[in-house]
Residue, then its C-alpha position, 0 to 999 in steps of 0.5 A: m062856613a061856606e054853604y053849597s047846594m047840590f046844584d051849585s057849581p063846581v059840585k057835579i051830579y052823576g047817575l041821575a037823568v034829571a037833577e034840578p030843584g023839585k025834580i031829582r030822579r033817574l028817568p027823564d020826562d019823556v020816559f017817566d010817564k010811559v012806564n009802569d007805575g012801579v018804575t015811575g014811583l021808583s025813578w024818584h029813588t036816587a040809587g046810583g046817584r052821586l055828588r062829586f067835587r074836589t076839596d082840601a076841607d078836613k070836614i064836610g057837613i051835610k043836610y038833606t030832606l028825604r021824599d019819604n019817611p024811612n020805613m023798610s023793615h029788612m034794610a038798614f036806614s043807612g042803605s035805604s035813606g043814607v048818604d055815604c062819603y069817600f075821599e079818593e086818594g092815591s092808587g086803587a086796584y083798578g083805577s088811579f083812585g084809592t077810596m077812603f071811607s069817611g062815614c054814612t048818615h043814619p036817618e032817624i025813624g019817622k024823620k025826613e030831615v037828615s044831617g051829618e058830618f064827614l071827617r077826613r082823617n087817618y089817610p096817607n095824604n091828609s093834606g091838599v086837594v082830593d076828590v070826594t064822592l057822596n053816594l045818594p040813597l038807594y031806596n028813597g028820594i031827596e028833595s034838597l041837599t046842602l053841603t057846608l065846608p070850612d071858611g077858606a076851603k077850596i072846592e073845585p070840579p071833580t077829576p073825570y072818571e077813567i071810564e067816562k061813558p057810564i056802565v048802565f045796569y037794568g034790573s030788579s030790587i037787587t040791582q037797585g041795591g036792596c039790601a045793602s047797608k050803605p049806598s056804596n055797597a050795592y054791587t053796581s057801585i062796587i064794580a064802578e068804584k073798582l073800575c073808576a067808571d061812571h055808572i047809571n043804576l036802573g034797578f026798579s024793585g019789583s018793576a023791571r019787566g023789560e018793557e019796550t019803552i025802557c028798552r028803547y030809552i036804554a038803547g039811546l044812552c051813551m054807555s061803555c057797557f050794558v048789564m041786563d039783569y031783570d030776570h027776577n022781575a019778569p012775572d013768569v018764565d013766559h014773560l021773560r021769554r017774550t021780552h028777553l031776546p027782543f030787549y037784546k035785539i033793540i039794544r044791539e040794533a041801536q049800538p052794534d058794538l056795545p058790550i052786553i052782559f046777561v045776568g041771572r038771578p043770584d038766589y038761584e037755589t031758593w026757587l031752583d026749578a024756576s031759576e033753571k027755566r029762567a036760566e035757559v031763557i037767558l042762555d037762549t038769548f046769549s046763544y042766539a047772539v053768538n050764533n049770529g056772530d055777536r062777539n060782544v056778549i057775555y053770559v053770567p049764570g046766576r048760580d055762580l054769583f054767591e059762590r059755595e062757601m057761606r052761601g047762606h050768609c049772602t042774603v037777608d031773606g033768601c033773595h036780597p043780598t047782604d053786603l057779603g052777597f053784593w061783594r061776591m056779585a061784584q067780584v063775578i059780574g065786575e070781572a065780566v064788565a072789566r073784560a068787556i070794556k077793556g076787550n080782553 
């Protein structure tokens, strides 16, 4: 068997600001120590991080070490601390790839060492070299990760994404992916997969407060679209009002033509009075932008995200989405992202 570290060429890492031995996280050094403690700690979580490469292997072994023991009571370990695998073949609905799910690791209680095997089988094209994507844990970090391929198997650099400039998402625990059953079921990942787009997940559970440091960091990123989804983590309506419009202005000043999508909280009815007041703040920012001639903004009301039918099945706890909730969010927000990027 041939063994490859996640850092070995031609394996390519996406969605992480820093990816080197002993330092795998979503924020770079110059931002990491200037944000609130919650963001600092959560930046070690690899939400949105991916490994991609091409291979003709019929199976891929994986071993990795988590930073922390899996311990979330309301989220599957496969989502918080698992890695899922897709072989990309054929023609997809939005891009040139069709993604075929292979499996997801399931860490054991109290153990940081995780291993598994992903098999390539029952696919339309079951031979030749194809792209592989491994989605990293949503609510845990990794210390190290190695892959094993059968002797003689080819491994090559991945096919570039059709949309190479990433979609950037900033927001709450929901944005980070709580409580998807596997990493690829976060709404951010579903949207990116449909569009065959790179993406960066800057969801920080309970800690996304629209701070100027993170605003300016995001404003400096090369991106195809920005999804501003931090309603939930503003401590109160007044905080949201103090930060939301300035956040928009910082991004717009830095990138005059960037599509920006404002998103409200999806669990709108759980805290109806607060949700309506927060929605007014977001709508005020959107109206300000439009009234000042900005035609690259879209507003997605939170109340529209879960639809009406079977709405109660869209969350685990009245707040964090189930896979059904994430799928519905991806449908609505994804349509806005596609329209913004493609300009129609």
